[in-house]
Structure formats: C-alpha cells, structure tokens
Phi, psi and omega in degrees: 000316178298320180300314180296320180297317179296319180295318179295322180295327181273003183299133183263098182297320181300312179294324178301309181289329174296321178298323181276356183266015181237129184299319180297316180294322177297319179295323177297314179299319178301313181294325178292310181044244179253030181235160169256126188232140176287142182303331181299329177291321178299315181299315182292311185291316183275351180052050180235153179294146182305318179300322179294314178300315181297322177298316180293320178295321177298320178299313179296323176294316181296328177286334178098024178244003175220142173238161183232152177219131178265138174225098186063235180272357185263137173252129181248140182234148178210158178280140169234145181281141180293162183277025181229127185301318178296318179295324177299314180298318179298312182295318178299319179294320178296315180298324177292319180299324180305330182295342182251351185269128188299315179299318181292321176297319179296318177299317180296323178296319177297320179296316179300316179297317180294323180290325182281334183219062183298339180295341178280351181239106185302325181290345184259006180299120179081359181288143177290143178292147172303145185245124177295134180272130179300137183308327182288341179247357180299136178060031178292157178292156182298000000 
C-alpha cells in the first residue's frame, strides 16, 4: 500500500496528458482496448512503419499506461491503469469514448478483419492472435 501511494504521488500528469495528446498513441490504445496485441497488428492496421509504432509504444510504456511482454520474437502490448485514481478515470472515459468515434471504430473493424483472416495480410503470417484479457486481470498494474 505504501509503495502504491508513493508511486501515485510521483505520477507525472503532464506526461500522461502528453501521451494522450497524440493521434497515433490514441489509436494504439483503442486497438489494445481489453486485449493484448502483437506489435505486428499495429503496424498492419495503422499502416505505419514498425520503428514509429515502437517509439509510440515506448512512450506509453514510460508513462505507465501500457505494458509489454515478449514471447519468442513477438512483442505483445496491453493497457495497464496508471497508479492515480484521477488518471484512471480519464483513461477509462477515453476508452469508452473510442466506442463511438468513427476513426477508432474503423481501426477496430480492420483489427477484427485481420484477426479473422490473417492470411490476407502478408505481414501477419504466423503472428499470434490478439488475446482477450480476462476481466480480473484487465488493466492490471505492471
């Protein structure tokens, strides 16, 4: 409990809002939603070069709202809630808003299509499917 309180006290609000102030990072968060996703899907769906996607994911990781897990050659990313109650509320509201925003809906539709037919996307050959995060572990701390 003391550890979390210290971590929450050190939370950098400016960097948190800067992370949310970039369209690519917002689109990445939208695609993650309640899933853990391999970076190759981000590259394919957003049609952006892998180094650019990785830079944005690193920014989100450094802010503390995304975590990563390596599985062989694949990197998987998921949302984690920040250690600040107010920031959690902001992030939850943004994720909810994405469900109504047309660009975000289009990205999610592309992800669904890519997951259902990865053979149609050469970059996704052999890629692991996005994994739904169980509600009890969704948005778990890093």
